[in-house]
DOSE-758150 format. One record per atom (N, C-alpha, C): atom name; x, y, z. Coordinates in Angstrom, 3 decimals. Layout:
BEGIN
+-------+----------+----------+----------+
: atomo :        X :        Y :        Z :
+-------+----------+----------+----------+
:    CA :        X :        Y :        Z :
...
+-------+----------+----------+----------+
END
This chain:
BEGIN
+-------+----------+----------+----------+
: atomo :        X :        Y :        Z :
+-------+----------+----------+----------+
:     N :  142.700 :  137.973 :    6.644 :
:    CA :  141.674 :  138.194 :    6.097 :
:     C :  141.256 :  136.772 :    7.032 :
:     N :  143.105 :  135.655 :    6.913 :
:    CA :  142.976 :  134.061 :    7.006 :
:     C :  142.099 :  134.061 :    7.953 :
:     N :  141.813 :  132.997 :    7.807 :
:    CA :  140.737 :  132.480 :    9.008 :
:     C :  141.646 :  131.828 :   10.866 :
:     N :  140.874 :  131.864 :   11.623 :
:    CA :  142.844 :  131.738 :   12.771 :
:     C :  143.193 :  130.398 :   12.669 :
:     N :  144.456 :  130.814 :   13.249 :
:    CA :  144.941 :  129.512 :   12.601 :
:     C :  145.292 :  128.065 :   13.459 :
:     N :  144.251 :  128.623 :   14.805 :
:    CA :  143.928 :  127.251 :   15.868 :
:     C :  142.769 :  127.078 :   15.749 :
:     N :  142.890 :  126.877 :   14.663 :
:    CA :  141.472 :  125.443 :   14.446 :
:     C :  141.888 :  124.409 :   14.281 :
:     N :  141.091 :  123.378 :   14.733 :
:    CA :  142.216 :  122.031 :   15.235 :
:     C :  140.431 :  121.310 :   14.034 :
:     N :  141.012 :  120.245 :   13.328 :
:    CA :  139.952 :  119.882 :   12.729 :
:     C :  139.738 :  119.063 :   13.014 :
:     N :  137.920 :  117.963 :   13.005 :
:    CA :  137.392 :  117.189 :   14.031 :
:     C :  137.734 :  115.895 :   13.816 :
:     N :  138.228 :  114.977 :   14.075 :
:    CA :  139.163 :  113.528 :   13.679 :
:     C :  138.286 :  113.260 :   13.467 :
:     N :  137.539 :  111.668 :   12.296 :
:    CA :  137.213 :  111.076 :   12.064 :
:     C :  136.084 :  110.161 :   13.155 :
:     N :  137.003 :  110.091 :   14.080 :
:    CA :  137.015 :  108.867 :   15.054 :
:     C :  135.447 :  109.812 :   16.066 :
:     N :  134.926 :  111.177 :   16.624 :
:    CA :  134.753 :  111.541 :   16.826 :
:     C :  133.502 :  111.948 :   15.951 :
:     N :  133.120 :  111.628 :   15.016 :
:    CA :  132.066 :  111.715 :   13.253 :
:     C :  131.421 :  110.612 :   13.916 :
:     N :  132.023 :  109.663 :   13.925 :
:    CA :  130.791 :  108.514 :   14.340 :
:     C :  129.875 :  108.648 :   15.908 :
:     N :  128.416 :  108.519 :   15.422 :
:    CA :  127.791 :  109.032 :   16.686 :
:     C :  127.412 :  107.120 :   17.451 :
:     N :  127.365 :  107.915 :   18.691 :
:    CA :  127.334 :  106.717 :   19.334 :
:     C :  125.652 :  106.751 :   19.564 :
:     N :  125.419 :  105.353 :   19.813 :
:    CA :  123.551 :  104.998 :   20.148 :
:     C :  123.089 :  105.401 :   21.229 :
:     N :  122.491 :  106.537 :   21.154 :
:    CA :  121.766 :  106.984 :   22.119 :
:     C :  121.008 :  106.927 :   23.749 :
:     N :  120.569 :  105.394 :   23.675 :
:    CA :  120.370 :  104.247 :   24.540 :
:     C :  121.858 :  104.005 :   24.879 :
:     N :  123.186 :  103.847 :   24.353 :
:    CA :  123.578 :  103.712 :   25.687 :
:     C :  124.705 :  105.251 :   26.608 :
:     N :  123.187 :  105.847 :   27.130 :
:    CA :  123.561 :  106.814 :   27.003 :
:     C :  123.769 :  107.434 :   28.127 :
:     N :  123.891 :  107.282 :   29.390 :
:    CA :  123.115 :  107.590 :   30.798 :
:     C :  122.364 :  109.126 :   31.246 :
:     N :  121.631 :  108.158 :   31.675 :
:    CA :  120.787 :  110.128 :   32.719 :
:     C :  119.687 :  110.436 :   30.407 :
:     N :  120.270 :  109.902 :   29.608 :
:    CA :  119.709 :  110.477 :   28.348 :
:     C :  117.993 :  109.704 :   27.993 :
:     N :  117.128 :  110.160 :   27.638 :
:    CA :  115.935 :  109.143 :   27.259 :
:     C :  115.763 :  109.296 :   26.091 :
:     N :  115.735 :  111.039 :   25.986 :
:    CA :  114.769 :  111.186 :   24.745 :
:     C :  115.367 :  112.171 :   24.383 :
:     N :  115.704 :  112.425 :   22.220 :
:    CA :  115.957 :  113.371 :   22.225 :
:     C :  116.260 :  114.663 :   22.465 :
:     N :  115.295 :  115.487 :   22.646 :
:    CA :  114.428 :  116.692 :   23.466 :
:     C :  115.447 :  116.557 :   24.580 :
:     N :  116.550 :  116.719 :   25.123 :
:    CA :  117.003 :  116.380 :   26.330 :
:     C :  118.293 :  117.029 :   25.938 :
:     N :  119.090 :  116.640 :   23.959 :
:    CA :  119.695 :  116.782 :   23.682 :
:     C :  120.480 :  117.998 :   23.026 :
:     N :  121.371 :  118.620 :   24.085 :
:    CA :  122.086 :  119.924 :   22.685 :
:     C :  122.172 :  120.603 :   21.296 :
:     N :  121.849 :  120.919 :   20.449 :
:    CA :  122.865 :  121.177 :   19.616 :
:     C :  123.484 :  122.507 :   19.403 :
:     N :  124.655 :  122.085 :   18.650 :
:    CA :  125.412 :  123.350 :   18.358 :
:     C :  125.137 :  123.224 :   16.765 :
:     N :  125.335 :  124.901 :   16.529 :
:    CA :  125.382 :  124.840 :   15.061 :
:     C :  126.083 :  125.198 :   14.350 :
:     N :  127.379 :  124.686 :   13.847 :
:    CA :  128.471 :  124.166 :   12.850 :
:     C :  128.591 :  125.609 :   11.559 :
:     N :  129.510 :  126.110 :   10.657 :
:    CA :  128.878 :  126.258 :    9.907 :
:     C :  130.953 :  126.862 :    8.755 :
:     N :  131.054 :  126.657 :    7.896 :
:    CA :  132.909 :  127.201 :    7.424 :
:     C :  131.653 :  127.261 :    6.081 :
:     N :  132.616 :  128.847 :    5.810 :
:    CA :  132.264 :  129.627 :    5.066 :
:     C :  133.740 :  129.874 :    3.792 :
:     N :  134.275 :  129.577 :    3.630 :
:    CA :  136.015 :  130.490 :    2.813 :
:     C :  135.878 :  131.078 :    2.692 :
:     N :  137.164 :  131.412 :    3.880 :
:    CA :  137.775 :  133.801 :    3.834 :
:     C :  136.531 :  133.619 :    3.824 :
:     N :  135.385 :  133.815 :    4.688 :
:    CA :  134.205 :  134.931 :    4.961 :
:     C :  133.915 :  134.289 :    6.751 :
:     N :  133.568 :  132.947 :    6.732 :
:    CA :  133.188 :  132.427 :    8.265 :
:     C :  133.340 :  131.268 :    8.478 :
:     N :  133.504 :  130.903 :    9.591 :
:    CA :  133.807 :  130.323 :   10.776 :
:     C :  133.821 :  129.521 :   12.628 :
:     N :  132.355 :  128.978 :   12.076 :
:    CA :  131.931 :  128.543 :   13.440 :
:     C :  132.202 :  126.862 :   13.652 :
:     N :  133.551 :  126.394 :   14.427 :
:    CA :  133.683 :  125.242 :   14.790 :
:     C :  133.738 :  125.338 :   15.878 :
:     N :  133.816 :  123.690 :   16.659 :
:    CA :  134.824 :  123.221 :   17.593 :
:     C :  135.678 :  123.207 :   18.101 :
:     N :  136.055 :  124.126 :   19.385 :
:    CA :  137.519 :  124.035 :   19.672 :
:     C :  138.223 :  122.676 :   19.972 :
:     N :  136.723 :  122.817 :   20.981 :
:    CA :  137.065 :  121.309 :   22.087 :
:     C :  135.298 :  120.449 :   22.921 :
:     N :  135.221 :  119.498 :   23.148 :
:    CA :  134.412 :  118.901 :   23.950 :
:     C :  133.924 :  117.303 :   23.388 :
:     N :  133.396 :  116.147 :   23.597 :
:    CA :  133.257 :  115.097 :   23.086 :
:     C :  131.600 :  115.470 :   23.136 :
:     N :  131.099 :  115.576 :   21.645 :
:    CA :  129.594 :  115.176 :   20.770 :
:     C :  128.927 :  113.997 :   20.863 :
:     N :  128.559 :  113.505 :   21.289 :
:    CA :  127.474 :  112.231 :   20.659 :
:     C :  127.348 :  111.915 :   19.516 :
:     N :  127.015 :  113.099 :   18.601 :
:    CA :  127.077 :  112.580 :   17.534 :
:     C :  127.692 :  114.391 :   16.111 :
:     N :  128.037 :  113.537 :   16.098 :
:    CA :  127.729 :  115.569 :   13.908 :
:     C :  127.693 :  115.267 :   13.178 :
:     N :  126.805 :  115.812 :   13.121 :
:    CA :  125.632 :  115.396 :   12.094 :
:     C :  125.670 :  116.412 :   10.593 :
:     N :  126.526 :  116.115 :    9.009 :
:    CA :  126.887 :  117.203 :    8.766 :
:     C :  125.533 :  117.567 :    7.020 :
:     N :  125.228 :  118.672 :    7.002 :
:    CA :  123.616 :  118.542 :    6.724 :
:     C :  124.061 :  118.871 :    5.406 :
:     N :  125.329 :  119.528 :    4.857 :
:    CA :  125.946 :  119.393 :    2.833 :
:     C :  127.135 :  120.762 :    3.290 :
:     N :  126.951 :  120.554 :    2.776 :
:    CA :  128.908 :  121.337 :    1.947 :
:     C :  129.303 :  122.088 :    3.779 :
:     N :  128.773 :  123.022 :    3.977 :
:    CA :  129.345 :  124.586 :    4.723 :
:     C :  128.530 :  123.852 :    5.805 :
:     N :  127.838 :  123.422 :    6.102 :
:    CA :  127.289 :  123.141 :    7.503 :
:     C :  126.919 :  121.912 :    8.206 :
:     N :  127.464 :  121.928 :    9.754 :
:    CA :  127.388 :  120.623 :   10.523 :
:     C :  126.563 :  120.609 :   11.710 :
:     N :  125.883 :  120.235 :   12.204 :
:    CA :  125.077 :  119.415 :   13.252 :
:     C :  125.581 :  119.028 :   14.364 :
:     N :  126.172 :  119.668 :   15.916 :
:    CA :  127.180 :  118.549 :   16.773 :
:     C :  125.795 :  118.827 :   18.090 :
:     N :  125.383 :  117.130 :   18.786 :
:    CA :  124.754 :  117.658 :   19.834 :
:     C :  125.635 :  116.456 :   20.045 :
:     N :  125.204 :  116.944 :   21.159 :
:    CA :  125.305 :  116.920 :   23.276 :
:     C :  124.757 :  116.595 :   24.018 :
:     N :  124.966 :  115.032 :   25.103 :
:    CA :  124.128 :  115.787 :   25.988 :
:     C :  124.471 :  116.569 :   27.513 :
:     N :  122.832 :  116.057 :   27.766 :
:    CA :  123.033 :  116.928 :   29.330 :
:     C :  124.659 :  117.022 :   30.313 :
:     N :  125.392 :  117.583 :   30.526 :
:    CA :  127.046 :  118.198 :   31.140 :
:     C :  127.873 :  118.051 :   30.419 :
:     N :  127.859 :  117.818 :   28.787 :
:    CA :  129.425 :  117.883 :   28.528 :
:     C :  129.361 :  119.762 :   28.423 :
:     N :  130.583 :  119.691 :   28.995 :
:    CA :  130.900 :  121.040 :   28.213 :
:     C :  132.028 :  121.064 :   27.190 :
:     N :  131.608 :  122.190 :   25.991 :
:    CA :  132.343 :  121.819 :   24.917 :
:     C :  132.937 :  123.737 :   24.362 :
:     N :  133.249 :  124.141 :   23.476 :
:    CA :  133.431 :  125.162 :   23.361 :
:     C :  134.016 :  125.273 :   21.677 :
:     N :  132.686 :  126.825 :   21.386 :
:    CA :  132.598 :  127.244 :   20.004 :
:     C :  132.891 :  128.199 :   19.682 :
:     N :  133.868 :  128.213 :   18.574 :
:    CA :  134.880 :  129.341 :   18.505 :
:     C :  133.936 :  130.220 :   17.016 :
:     N :  133.799 :  131.516 :   17.049 :
:    CA :  132.710 :  132.015 :   15.981 :
:     C :  133.831 :  132.931 :   14.993 :
:     N :  134.289 :  133.052 :   13.991 :
:    CA :  135.435 :  133.392 :   12.459 :
:     C :  134.374 :  134.724 :   12.089 :
:     N :  134.206 :  135.925 :   12.021 :
:    CA :  133.766 :  136.093 :   10.908 :
:     C :  134.419 :  137.982 :   10.337 :
:     N :  134.128 :  136.858 :    9.243 :
:    CA :  135.450 :  138.737 :    7.797 :
:     C :  134.517 :  139.348 :    6.471 :
:     N :  134.686 :  140.076 :    6.395 :
:    CA :  134.369 :  141.149 :    5.661 :
:     C :  135.376 :  141.573 :    4.535 :
:     N :  135.663 :  142.251 :    3.288 :
:    CA :  136.110 :  142.421 :    3.414 :
:     C :  137.729 :  143.767 :    3.447 :
:     N :  137.541 :  143.540 :    4.381 :
:    CA :  138.797 :  144.853 :    4.956 :
:     C :  138.728 :  143.815 :    5.982 :
:     N :  138.082 :  142.875 :    6.624 :
:    CA :  139.277 :  141.369 :    7.103 :
:     C :  138.312 :  140.594 :    8.860 :
:     N :  139.187 :  140.600 :    9.397 :
:    CA :  137.640 :  140.159 :   10.989 :
:     C :  136.461 :  140.781 :   10.961 :
:     N :  135.811 :  140.251 :   11.975 :
:    CA :  134.799 :  141.704 :   11.334 :
:     C :  134.029 :  141.048 :   12.942 :
:     N :  134.519 :  140.167 :   13.345 :
:    CA :  134.037 :  139.080 :   14.839 :
:     C :  134.915 :  137.884 :   14.930 :
:     N :  135.830 :  138.061 :   16.377 :
:    CA :  136.216 :  137.194 :   17.024 :
:     C :  135.593 :  136.636 :   18.189 :
:     N :  134.929 :  134.771 :   18.418 :
:    CA :  134.144 :  134.756 :   19.752 :
:     C :  134.733 :  133.147 :   20.030 :
:     N :  135.115 :  133.256 :   20.879 :
:    CA :  135.093 :  132.098 :   21.837 :
:     C :  133.800 :  132.079 :   22.886 :
:     N :  133.768 :  131.019 :   22.717 :
:    CA :  131.865 :  130.953 :   23.881 :
:     C :  132.306 :  128.958 :   24.681 :
:     N :  132.631 :  129.253 :   25.526 :
:    CA :  132.524 :  127.524 :   26.471 :
:     C :  131.029 :  127.404 :   27.045 :
:     N :  130.341 :  126.125 :   26.716 :
:    CA :  129.319 :  126.373 :   27.046 :
:     C :  128.683 :  124.759 :   28.093 :
:     N :  128.578 :  124.266 :   28.305 :
:    CA :  127.381 :  123.106 :   28.577 :
:     C :  126.298 :  122.707 :   28.495 :
:     N :  126.139 :  121.762 :   27.801 :
:    CA :  124.568 :  121.433 :   27.935 :
:     C :  123.684 :  120.678 :   29.226 :
:     N :  122.815 :  121.496 :   28.681 :
:    CA :  121.686 :  121.239 :   29.837 :
:     C :  119.858 :  120.143 :   29.696 :
:     N :  119.584 :  119.878 :   30.647 :
:    CA :  117.877 :  119.719 :   30.528 :
:     C :  117.218 :  120.704 :   29.805 :
:     N :  116.295 :  119.919 :   28.978 :
:    CA :  115.180 :  121.435 :   29.118 :
:     C :  114.579 :  121.461 :   30.222 :
:     N :  114.436 :  120.898 :   31.822 :
:    CA :  114.757 :  121.769 :   33.171 :
:     C :  115.307 :  122.853 :   33.602 :
:     N :  115.959 :  122.441 :   32.876 :
:    CA :  117.918 :  123.644 :   33.716 :
:     C :  117.665 :  124.461 :   33.138 :
:     N :  118.262 :  125.825 :   34.231 :
:    CA :  118.796 :  127.006 :   34.017 :
:     C :  119.254 :  127.058 :   32.603 :
:     N :  119.094 :  127.883 :   31.283 :
:    CA :  120.174 :  127.567 :   30.091 :
:     C :  119.561 :  128.935 :   29.320 :
:     N :  121.002 :  129.728 :   28.782 :
:    CA :  120.778 :  131.197 :   28.260 :
:     C :  120.716 :  130.615 :   27.088 :
:     N :  119.837 :  131.290 :   26.039 :
:    CA :  119.502 :  131.283 :   24.434 :
:     C :  120.614 :  131.813 :   23.849 :
:     N :  121.571 :  131.127 :   23.091 :
:    CA :  122.504 :  131.122 :   22.639 :
:     C :  122.192 :  130.957 :   20.888 :
:     N :  123.138 :  132.344 :   19.976 :
:    CA :  122.526 :  131.920 :   18.989 :
:     C :  123.397 :  130.784 :   18.326 :
:     N :  123.101 :  129.604 :   17.705 :
:    CA :  123.410 :  128.938 :   16.890 :
:     C :  122.970 :  127.113 :   17.666 :
:     N :  122.860 :  127.397 :   18.939 :
:    CA :  122.683 :  126.835 :   20.141 :
:     C :  121.217 :  126.372 :   20.682 :
:     N :  120.738 :  124.743 :   20.124 :
:    CA :  119.062 :  125.126 :   20.654 :
:     C :  118.871 :  123.645 :   21.394 :
:     N :  118.288 :  123.576 :   22.729 :
:    CA :  117.905 :  124.845 :   23.482 :
:     C :  118.361 :  126.072 :   23.941 :
:     N :  119.566 :  125.699 :   23.976 :
:    CA :  120.505 :  126.882 :   24.805 :
:     C :  120.661 :  125.894 :   26.069 :
:     N :  121.899 :  126.037 :   26.214 :
:    CA :  122.699 :  126.087 :   26.718 :
:     C :  123.428 :  127.410 :   28.103 :
:     N :  124.165 :  126.768 :   29.401 :
:    CA :  125.196 :  127.691 :   30.555 :
:     C :  125.894 :  127.876 :   30.098 :
:     N :  125.691 :  129.086 :   30.081 :
:    CA :  127.421 :  130.085 :   29.722 :
:     C :  128.160 :  130.179 :   30.313 :
:     N :  129.255 :  128.976 :   30.349 :
:    CA :  130.542 :  130.338 :   32.077 :
:     C :  131.647 :  130.734 :   31.128 :
:     N :  131.442 :  131.108 :   30.132 :
:    CA :  132.459 :  131.822 :   29.419 :
:     C :  131.999 :  132.614 :   28.249 :
:     N :  132.330 :  133.955 :   28.277 :
:    CA :  132.765 :  134.250 :   26.974 :
:     C :  133.690 :  135.026 :   26.488 :
:     N :  134.168 :  134.972 :   25.296 :
:    CA :  135.142 :  136.162 :   25.230 :
:     C :  135.061 :  136.579 :   23.757 :
:     N :  135.089 :  138.392 :   23.369 :
:    CA :  134.816 :  138.602 :   22.725 :
:     C :  136.551 :  139.546 :   22.265 :
:     N :  136.862 :  139.358 :   20.860 :
:    CA :  137.658 :  140.463 :   20.496 :
:     C :  138.841 :  139.164 :   20.362 :
:     N :  140.142 :  139.572 :   18.967 :
:    CA :  141.380 :  138.809 :   19.389 :
:     C :  141.931 :  138.958 :   20.716 :
:     N :  142.378 :  140.164 :   21.200 :
:    CA :  143.752 :  139.746 :   22.712 :
:     C :  142.613 :  138.704 :   23.364 :
:     N :  141.525 :  138.458 :   24.014 :
:    CA :  140.681 :  138.028 :   24.852 :
:     C :  140.338 :  136.513 :   24.260 :
:     N :  140.355 :  135.948 :   22.697 :
:    CA :  139.978 :  134.620 :   22.033 :
:     C :  141.563 :  134.306 :   22.219 :
:     N :  142.513 :  134.876 :   21.893 :
:    CA :  143.714 :  134.536 :   21.982 :
:     C :  145.118 :  134.293 :   23.312 :
:     N :  144.067 :  135.176 :   24.244 :
:    CA :  144.121 :  134.213 :   25.401 :
:     C :  143.857 :  133.498 :   26.264 :
:     N :  142.282 :  132.982 :   25.666 :
:    CA :  141.426 :  131.748 :   26.008 :
:     C :  142.348 :  130.779 :   26.117 :
:     N :  142.222 :  130.894 :   24.046 :
:    CA :  142.939 :  129.496 :   23.851 :
:     C :  144.990 :  129.209 :   24.435 :
:     N :  145.108 :  130.494 :   24.416 :
:    CA :  146.226 :  129.819 :   25.309 :
:     C :  146.157 :  129.120 :   26.502 :
:     N :  145.432 :  129.569 :   27.230 :
:    CA :  144.968 :  128.518 :   28.823 :
:     C :  144.011 :  127.394 :   28.302 :
:     N :  143.656 :  127.144 :   26.732 :
:    CA :  143.502 :  125.884 :   26.487 :
:     C :  144.316 :  125.316 :   25.701 :
:     N :  145.479 :  125.385 :   25.435 :
:    CA :  147.095 :  124.856 :   25.156 :
:     C :  147.395 :  123.979 :   26.588 :
:     N :  147.884 :  125.589 :   27.132 :
:    CA :  147.876 :  125.235 :   28.451 :
:     C :  147.971 :  124.152 :   29.249 :
:     N :  146.090 :  123.567 :   29.248 :
:    CA :  145.288 :  122.311 :   30.409 :
:     C :  145.542 :  121.497 :   29.502 :
:     N :  145.611 :  121.051 :   27.568 :
:    CA :  146.125 :  120.088 :   27.236 :
:     C :  146.700 :  119.880 :   26.966 :
:     N :  148.364 :  120.641 :   27.288 :
:    CA :  149.533 :  120.194 :   27.226 :
:     C :  149.591 :  119.896 :   28.513 :
:     N :  148.589 :  120.198 :   29.671 :
:    CA :  149.573 :  119.366 :   30.932 :
:     C :  148.740 :  117.962 :   31.239 :
:     N :  148.210 :  117.294 :   29.794 :
:    CA :  147.197 :  116.364 :   29.426 :
:     C :  146.229 :  116.055 :   30.230 :
:     N :  144.937 :  117.596 :   30.257 :
:    CA :  144.148 :  117.216 :   30.999 :
:     C :  143.568 :  117.502 :   29.447 :
:     N :  141.832 :  116.574 :   29.592 :
:    CA :  141.482 :  117.234 :   28.660 :
:     C :  140.626 :  118.133 :   29.272 :
:     N :  140.212 :  119.441 :   28.041 :
:    CA :  140.082 :  120.477 :   28.751 :
:     C :  138.150 :  119.838 :   28.686 :
:     N :  137.158 :  118.866 :   28.168 :
:    CA :  136.194 :  118.726 :   28.226 :
:     C :  136.027 :  118.567 :   30.218 :
:     N :  136.508 :  118.647 :   30.529 :
:    CA :  136.821 :  117.532 :   31.613 :
:     C :  136.725 :  118.398 :   33.027 :
:     N :  138.027 :  119.975 :   32.439 :
:    CA :  137.504 :  121.012 :   33.131 :
:     C :  136.477 :  121.351 :   34.089 :
:     N :  137.163 :  122.030 :   35.663 :
:    CA :  135.675 :  122.301 :   36.141 :
:     C :  135.627 :  123.053 :   35.017 :
:     N :  133.863 :  123.842 :   35.704 :
:    CA :  133.318 :  124.293 :   34.889 :
:     C :  133.013 :  125.675 :   35.944 :
:     N :  133.692 :  125.515 :   37.599 :
:    CA :  133.873 :  126.343 :   37.532 :
:     C :  135.236 :  127.085 :   36.992 :
:     N :  136.149 :  126.234 :   37.105 :
:    CA :  137.085 :  127.256 :   36.625 :
:     C :  136.775 :  127.913 :   35.242 :
:     N :  135.983 :  128.331 :   34.691 :
:    CA :  135.659 :  128.435 :   33.090 :
:     C :  134.749 :  130.508 :   33.643 :
:     N :  134.463 :  129.628 :   34.862 :
:    CA :  133.091 :  130.882 :   35.639 :
:     C :  134.033 :  132.032 :   35.765 :
:     N :  135.554 :  131.592 :   36.689 :
:    CA :  136.324 :  132.214 :   36.877 :
:     C :  138.003 :  132.800 :   35.958 :
:     N :  138.089 :  132.612 :   35.021 :
:    CA :  138.304 :  132.953 :   33.797 :
:     C :  137.458 :  133.134 :   32.414 :
:     N :  136.437 :  133.350 :   32.542 :
:    CA :  136.124 :  134.395 :   32.011 :
:     C :  135.183 :  135.719 :   32.970 :
:     N :  135.337 :  135.831 :   34.217 :
:    CA :  135.687 :  136.976 :   35.285 :
:     C :  136.794 :  137.804 :   35.244 :
:     N :  137.419 :  137.579 :   35.432 :
:    CA :  138.999 :  137.818 :   35.415 :
:     C :  139.509 :  137.805 :   34.280 :
:     N :  139.062 :  137.649 :   32.697 :
:    CA :  138.692 :  138.262 :   31.203 :
:     C :  138.333 :  139.222 :   32.049 :
:     N :  137.329 :  139.486 :   31.780 :
:    CA :  136.481 :  140.791 :   31.859 :
:     C :  137.143 :  141.859 :   32.598 :
:     N :  137.245 :  141.830 :   33.749 :
:    CA :  138.158 :  142.399 :   34.745 :
:     C :  139.752 :  142.727 :   34.453 :
:     N :  140.195 :  142.177 :   33.273 :
:    CA :  141.506 :  143.002 :   32.858 :
:     C :  142.546 :  142.329 :   33.494 :
:     N :  142.027 :  141.055 :   34.606 :
:    CA :  143.197 :  140.867 :   34.924 :
:     C :  143.824 :  139.485 :   35.060 :
:     N :  144.826 :  139.322 :   35.895 :
:    CA :  145.124 :  138.281 :   36.122 :
:     C :  145.383 :  136.881 :   35.080 :
:     N :  144.636 :  135.416 :   34.569 :
:    CA :  143.838 :  134.887 :   34.288 :
:     C :  145.366 :  133.143 :   35.118 :
:     N :  143.929 :  132.516 :   35.360 :
:    CA :  144.829 :  131.877 :   36.542 :
:     C :  145.224 :  130.886 :   36.047 :
:     N :  145.712 :  129.972 :   36.111 :
:    CA :  146.788 :  128.765 :   35.952 :
:     C :  145.186 :  127.591 :   36.321 :
:     N :  145.504 :  126.288 :   34.303 :
:    CA :  144.569 :  124.743 :   35.855 :
:     C :  145.527 :  124.356 :   35.760 :
:     N :  146.092 :  123.893 :   37.565 :
:    CA :  146.805 :  123.362 :   37.345 :
:     C :  146.317 :  121.763 :   37.732 :
:     N :  147.197 :  120.441 :   37.149 :
:    CA :  146.795 :  118.961 :   37.913 :
:     C :  146.459 :  118.858 :   39.336 :
:     N :  147.020 :  119.699 :   40.254 :
:    CA :  146.672 :  119.544 :   41.345 :
:     C :  145.230 :  120.474 :   41.825 :
:     N :  144.895 :  121.686 :   40.763 :
:    CA :  143.381 :  122.107 :   40.389 :
:     C :  142.857 :  120.803 :   40.478 :
:     N :  142.898 :  120.191 :   39.204 :
:    CA :  142.014 :  118.808 :   38.115 :
:     C :  141.902 :  117.751 :   39.291 :
:     N :  142.868 :  117.155 :   39.840 :
:    CA :  142.522 :  116.248 :   41.377 :
:     C :  141.609 :  116.775 :   42.025 :
:     N :  141.145 :  118.324 :   42.844 :
:    CA :  140.695 :  117.945 :   43.748 :
:     C :  138.908 :  118.550 :   42.903 :
:     N :  138.954 :  118.410 :   41.592 :
:    CA :  137.905 :  118.826 :   40.666 :
:     C :  136.829 :  117.327 :   40.584 :
:     N :  138.181 :  116.285 :   39.971 :
:    CA :  137.950 :  114.936 :   40.247 :
:     C :  137.203 :  113.981 :   41.692 :
:     N :  138.110 :  114.972 :   42.651 :
:    CA :  137.542 :  114.332 :   43.874 :
:     C :  136.517 :  114.772 :   44.710 :
:     N :  135.622 :  116.210 :   44.060 :
:    CA :  135.301 :  117.287 :   44.377 :
:     C :  133.621 :  116.492 :   44.184 :
:     N :  133.928 :  115.780 :   42.721 :
:    CA :  132.526 :  115.687 :   41.471 :
:     C :  132.514 :  114.617 :   41.882 :
:     N :  133.247 :  113.311 :   42.763 :
:    CA :  133.439 :  112.097 :   43.159 :
:     C :  132.182 :  111.834 :   44.241 :
:     N :  132.376 :  113.297 :   45.306 :
:    CA :  131.299 :  113.251 :   46.523 :
:     C :  130.463 :  113.576 :   46.258 :
:     N :  130.376 :  114.702 :   45.137 :
:    CA :  128.914 :  114.834 :   44.892 :
:     C :  127.764 :  114.022 :   44.110 :
:     N :  128.458 :  112.721 :   43.400 :
:    CA :  128.170 :  111.851 :   42.152 :
:     C :  127.595 :  110.534 :   43.894 :
:     N :  128.177 :  110.728 :   45.120 :
:    CA :  127.449 :  109.891 :   45.545 :
:     C :  126.551 :  109.731 :   46.481 :
+-------+----------+----------+----------+
END
């Protein structure tokens, strides 16, 4: 009935806020995506697995809010238990968007976000966590991974097909494509 062992605590440096004026493309707080996080020992754990939050605001002993600029990719894990064991285990890979973008309403994420990947249940979540560990093991930051890869991974997971690897070659191709799109 204990929380998943794959939880990575957020480093102190990640809790330091960056000034809003220094964020390109973000002129107003209404353009920010807020993800509510919560921890109740042995009952509920909603935390970030990865993501570059603009800042994390601590509301009280159990609750925090992570704030993201448009375009940031982050992963939120939700684990919940009752008296008999794990009741829910969910992993979401999300992309923050502006209020003008098409977004999905997601519990605990305001105003909404693009859902890139959704994994429900222990088997699916552990499979995706293995892929994230492999990506980070090859010295690639998980938030920098192509959003298309997360969508493909989610679709293959839903169809019970072999999960694709995210190789350094694939990452270089994604970086080249995004550089061309930026022109």
